[in-house]
ZADO-1210 file (C-alpha; in nm, 4 decimals, padded with zeros to 6 digits):
<atoms>
<atom x="00.0000" y="00.0000" z="00.0000" code="MET" pos="1"/>
<atom x="00.2809" y="00.2390" z="00.0912" code="LYS" pos="2"/>
<atom x="00.4603" y="00.1616" z="-00.2379" code="SER" pos="3"/>
<atom x="00.1421" y="00.2315" z="-00.4345" code="ARG" pos="4"/>
<atom x="00.0936" y="00.5644" z="-00.2535" code="HIS" pos="5"/>
<atom x="00.4564" y="00.6586" z="-00.3226" code="LEU" pos="6"/>
<atom x="00.4144" y="00.5758" z="-00.6932" code="LYS" pos="7"/>
<atom x="00.1015" y="00.7950" z="-00.7079" code="SER" pos="8"/>
<atom x="00.2850" y="01.0867" z="-00.5470" code="ILE" pos="9"/>
<atom x="00.5776" y="01.0400" z="-00.7860" code="PHE" pos="10"/>
<atom x="00.3437" y="01.0293" z="-01.0881" code="LEU" pos="11"/>
<atom x="00.1596" y="01.3420" z="-00.9717" code="LEU" pos="12"/>
<atom x="00.4902" y="01.5225" z="-00.9147" code="GLY" pos="13"/>
<atom x="00.6117" y="01.4211" z="-01.2595" code="PHE" pos="14"/>
<atom x="00.2904" y="01.5473" z="-01.4232" code="ILE" pos="15"/>
<atom x="00.3178" y="01.8810" z="-01.2404" code="ILE" pos="16"/>
<atom x="00.6833" y="01.9137" z="-01.3428" code="LEU" pos="17"/>
<atom x="00.6122" y="01.8376" z="-01.7099" code="VAL" pos="18"/>
<atom x="00.3149" y="02.0761" z="-01.7113" code="THR" pos="19"/>
<atom x="00.5286" y="02.3556" z="-01.5681" code="ASN" pos="20"/>
<atom x="00.8024" y="02.2930" z="-01.8217" code="LEU" pos="21"/>
<atom x="00.5679" y="02.3089" z="-02.1197" code="THR" pos="22"/>
<atom x="00.3287" y="02.5770" z="-01.9979" code="TYR" pos="23"/>
<atom x="00.3930" y="02.9288" z="-02.1134" code="GLY" pos="24"/>
<atom x="00.7011" y="02.8643" z="-02.3210" code="GLN" pos="25"/>
<atom x="00.7677" y="03.1842" z="-02.5120" code="VAL" pos="26"/>
<atom x="01.1148" y="03.2492" z="-02.6516" code="TYR" pos="27"/>
<atom x="01.2245" y="03.5988" z="-02.7491" code="LYS" pos="28"/>
<atom x="01.5005" y="03.6489" z="-03.0017" code="LEU" pos="29"/>
<atom x="01.6559" y="03.9543" z="-03.1637" code="LYS" pos="30"/>
<atom x="01.7879" y="03.9718" z="-03.5187" code="THR" pos="31"/>
<atom x="02.1170" y="04.1322" z="-03.6155" code="THR" pos="32"/>
<atom x="02.1067" y="04.0972" z="-03.9947" code="SER" pos="33"/>
<atom x="01.8968" y="03.9655" z="-04.2825" code="VAL" pos="34"/>
<atom x="01.9669" y="03.8339" z="-04.6343" code="ALA" pos="35"/>
<atom x="01.7308" y="03.7432" z="-04.9202" code="PHE" pos="36"/>
<atom x="01.7167" y="03.5028" z="-05.2120" code="LYS" pos="37"/>
<atom x="01.4589" y="03.4875" z="-05.4959" code="THR" pos="38"/>
<atom x="01.3631" y="03.2236" z="-05.7472" code="LYS" pos="39"/>
<atom x="01.4954" y="03.3048" z="-06.0944" code="VAL" pos="40"/>
<atom x="01.3111" y="03.0248" z="-06.2760" code="ASN" pos="41"/>
<atom x="01.1816" y="02.6730" z="-06.2068" code="ASP" pos="42"/>
<atom x="01.5338" y="02.5398" z="-06.1608" code="TYR" pos="43"/>
<atom x="01.7453" y="02.8234" z="-06.0287" code="LYS" pos="44"/>
<atom x="01.7638" y="03.0567" z="-05.7299" code="TRP" pos="45"/>
<atom x="01.9514" y="03.3861" z="-05.7134" code="SER" pos="46"/>
<atom x="02.2557" y="03.4156" z="-05.4909" code="ASP" pos="47"/>
<atom x="02.1972" y="03.5361" z="-05.1365" code="TRP" pos="48"/>
<atom x="02.1907" y="03.9143" z="-05.1086" code="SER" pos="49"/>
<atom x="02.4462" y="04.0971" z="-04.8983" code="GLU" pos="50"/>
<atom x="02.3669" y="04.0960" z="-04.5259" code="TRP" pos="51"/>
<atom x="02.1676" y="04.4009" z="-04.4148" code="GLU" pos="52"/>
<atom x="02.1853" y="04.5150" z="-04.0538" code="GLU" pos="53"/>
<atom x="01.8534" y="04.4811" z="-03.8724" code="THR" pos="54"/>
<atom x="01.7146" y="04.4751" z="-03.5210" code="SER" pos="55"/>
<atom x="01.3844" y="04.2895" z="-03.5192" code="VAL" pos="56"/>
<atom x="01.2089" y="04.1026" z="-03.2380" code="LEU" pos="57"/>
<atom x="01.1191" y="03.7385" z="-03.3070" code="VAL" pos="58"/>
<atom x="00.8822" y="03.5574" z="-03.0710" code="VAL" pos="59"/>
<atom x="00.8436" y="03.1796" z="-03.0701" code="MET" pos="60"/>
<atom x="00.5283" y="03.0845" z="-02.8791" code="ASP" pos="61"/>
<atom x="00.5397" y="02.7095" z="-02.8192" code="ILE" pos="62"/>
<atom x="00.1904" y="02.6976" z="-02.6637" code="ASP" pos="63"/>
<atom x="00.0329" y="02.8606" z="-02.9696" code="LYS" pos="64"/>
<atom x="00.2619" y="02.6854" z="-03.2216" code="ASP" pos="65"/>
<atom x="00.3437" y="03.0251" z="-03.3697" code="ARG" pos="66"/>
<atom x="00.6391" y="03.2305" z="-03.4875" code="PHE" pos="67"/>
<atom x="00.5953" y="03.6082" z="-03.4988" code="THR" pos="68"/>
<atom x="00.8545" y="03.8345" z="-03.6575" code="ILE" pos="69"/>
<atom x="00.8050" y="04.2018" z="-03.5768" code="TYR" pos="70"/>
<atom x="00.9653" y="04.3437" z="-03.8908" code="SER" pos="71"/>
<atom x="00.8364" y="04.6502" z="-04.0803" code="LYS" pos="72"/>
<atom x="00.5331" y="04.4367" z="-04.1628" code="GLU" pos="73"/>
<atom x="00.4595" y="04.1854" z="-03.8858" code="THR" pos="74"/>
<atom x="00.4988" y="03.8264" z="-04.0045" code="GLN" pos="75"/>
<atom x="00.2944" y="03.5531" z="-03.8330" code="VAL" pos="76"/>
<atom x="00.3564" y="03.1847" z="-03.9063" code="TYR" pos="77"/>
<atom x="00.1345" y="02.9167" z="-03.7524" code="ASP" pos="78"/>
<atom x="00.2976" y="02.5741" z="-03.7321" code="VAL" pos="79"/>
<atom x="00.1010" y="02.3087" z="-03.9206" code="ALA" pos="80"/>
<atom x="00.3642" y="02.0378" z="-03.8723" code="GLU" pos="81"/>
<atom x="00.6808" y="02.0020" z="-03.6684" code="ASP" pos="82"/>
<atom x="00.9132" y="01.8297" z="-03.9149" code="GLU" pos="83"/>
<atom x="01.1748" y="01.7550" z="-03.6512" code="GLY" pos="84"/>
<atom x="01.5456" y="01.8081" z="-03.6074" code="LYS" pos="85"/>
<atom x="01.8288" y="01.7060" z="-03.8362" code="THR" pos="86"/>
<atom x="02.2048" y="01.7344" z="-03.7992" code="THR" pos="87"/>
<atom x="02.4276" y="01.7686" z="-04.1053" code="ASP" pos="88"/>
<atom x="02.7815" y="01.6410" z="-04.1578" code="SER" pos="89"/>
<atom x="02.9269" y="01.9660" z="-04.0124" code="ASP" pos="90"/>
<atom x="02.7338" y="01.9109" z="-03.6888" code="GLY" pos="91"/>
<atom x="02.4899" y="02.1960" z="-03.7603" code="ASP" pos="92"/>
<atom x="02.1383" y="02.1415" z="-03.6218" code="ASP" pos="93"/>
<atom x="01.8192" y="02.2346" z="-03.8091" code="THR" pos="94"/>
<atom x="01.4672" y="02.2323" z="-03.6658" code="TRP" pos="95"/>
<atom x="01.2123" y="02.2525" z="-03.9473" code="SER" pos="96"/>
<atom x="00.8462" y="02.3574" z="-03.9283" code="PHE" pos="97"/>
<atom x="00.5873" y="02.3506" z="-04.2055" code="TYR" pos="98"/>
<atom x="00.3841" y="02.6692" z="-04.1534" code="CYS" pos="99"/>
<atom x="00.0982" y="02.8814" z="-04.2830" code="VAL" pos="100"/>
<atom x="00.1115" y="03.2607" z="-04.2763" code="ASN" pos="101"/>
<atom x="-00.1733" y="03.5065" z="-04.2128" code="GLU" pos="102"/>
<atom x="-00.2564" y="03.5083" z="-04.5881" code="ASP" pos="103"/>
<atom x="-00.2925" y="03.1293" z="-04.5962" code="GLY" pos="104"/>
<atom x="00.0338" y="03.0746" z="-04.7859" code="LEU" pos="105"/>
<atom x="00.2485" y="02.7790" z="-04.6861" code="THR" pos="106"/>
<atom x="00.6161" y="02.8070" z="-04.6060" code="CYS" pos="107"/>
<atom x="00.8873" y="02.6400" z="-04.4081" code="ARG" pos="108"/>
<atom x="01.0415" y="02.8051" z="-04.1039" code="VAL" pos="109"/>
<atom x="01.3786" y="02.6653" z="-04.0045" code="ARG" pos="110"/>
<atom x="01.5802" y="02.7325" z="-03.6928" code="LEU" pos="111"/>
<atom x="01.9455" y="02.6599" z="-03.7533" code="VAL" pos="112"/>
<atom x="02.2253" y="02.6391" z="-03.4990" code="ARG" pos="113"/>
<atom x="02.5568" y="02.6554" z="-03.6797" code="LEU" pos="114"/>
<atom x="02.7717" y="02.4567" z="-03.4384" code="ASN" pos="115"/>
<atom x="03.0466" y="02.4681" z="-03.7024" code="SER" pos="116"/>
<atom x="03.0441" y="02.8514" z="-03.6727" code="GLN" pos="117"/>
<atom x="03.0694" y="02.8962" z="-03.2946" code="ASN" pos="118"/>
<atom x="02.6995" y="02.8212" z="-03.2402" code="GLY" pos="119"/>
<atom x="02.5656" y="03.1086" z="-03.4537" code="ARG" pos="120"/>
<atom x="02.1832" y="03.0981" z="-03.4735" code="ASN" pos="121"/>
<atom x="01.9736" y="03.1639" z="-03.7816" code="GLN" pos="122"/>
<atom x="01.6053" y="03.1666" z="-03.8711" code="LEU" pos="123"/>
<atom x="01.5051" y="03.0897" z="-04.2311" code="TYR" pos="124"/>
<atom x="01.1653" y="03.1576" z="-04.3869" code="VAL" pos="125"/>
<atom x="01.1294" y="02.9652" z="-04.7148" code="ASP" pos="126"/>
<atom x="00.8441" y="03.0292" z="-04.9579" code="PHE" pos="127"/>
<atom x="00.8179" y="02.8776" z="-05.3075" code="ASN" pos="128"/>
<atom x="00.9526" y="03.1917" z="-05.4755" code="ASP" pos="129"/>
<atom x="01.1510" y="03.3715" z="-05.2052" code="MET" pos="130"/>
<atom x="01.3616" y="03.2975" z="-04.8984" code="LYS" pos="131"/>
<atom x="01.5136" y="03.5089" z="-04.6263" code="TRP" pos="132"/>
<atom x="01.7414" y="03.4383" z="-04.3359" code="VAL" pos="133"/>
<atom x="01.8016" y="03.6264" z="-04.0132" code="TYR" pos="134"/>
<atom x="02.1071" y="03.5994" z="-03.7895" code="ASN" pos="135"/>
<atom x="01.9778" y="03.6176" z="-03.4343" code="LEU" pos="136"/>
<atom x="02.0436" y="03.5707" z="-03.0664" code="TYR" pos="137"/>
<atom x="01.8274" y="03.4850" z="-02.7667" code="SER" pos="138"/>
<atom x="01.7008" y="03.7563" z="-02.5330" code="LEU" pos="139"/>
<atom x="01.6196" y="03.5040" z="-02.2589" code="ASP" pos="140"/>
</atoms>
């Protein structure tokens, strides 16, 4: 009986801990620069533009499955599917999310940690005809 009671307390404690860890997870990031790329034709993309200095707030709201980028025009991306994490041969990590913006257009939002470049962080927004990437850092 005592063992059963102890297991119940442990289970309840675990549930409370997990709930507290996942409740209210909002991450705030700040951009330092942005670059763009456009589709030239069905088979070719332009080169990346030169980096432009920027200072834009990015909010990742885990509870709402949403990315919000407070650029000149606010960008809102709702996550339709978490595509998971991959690691390339350089040891760089990419978390990919299939998203829908406020106009109903689909895109992919990717968070990249360039471990091969001293842990530099980037956020990519990839549409069918245009892509942009922000260098960023965490405010938390």
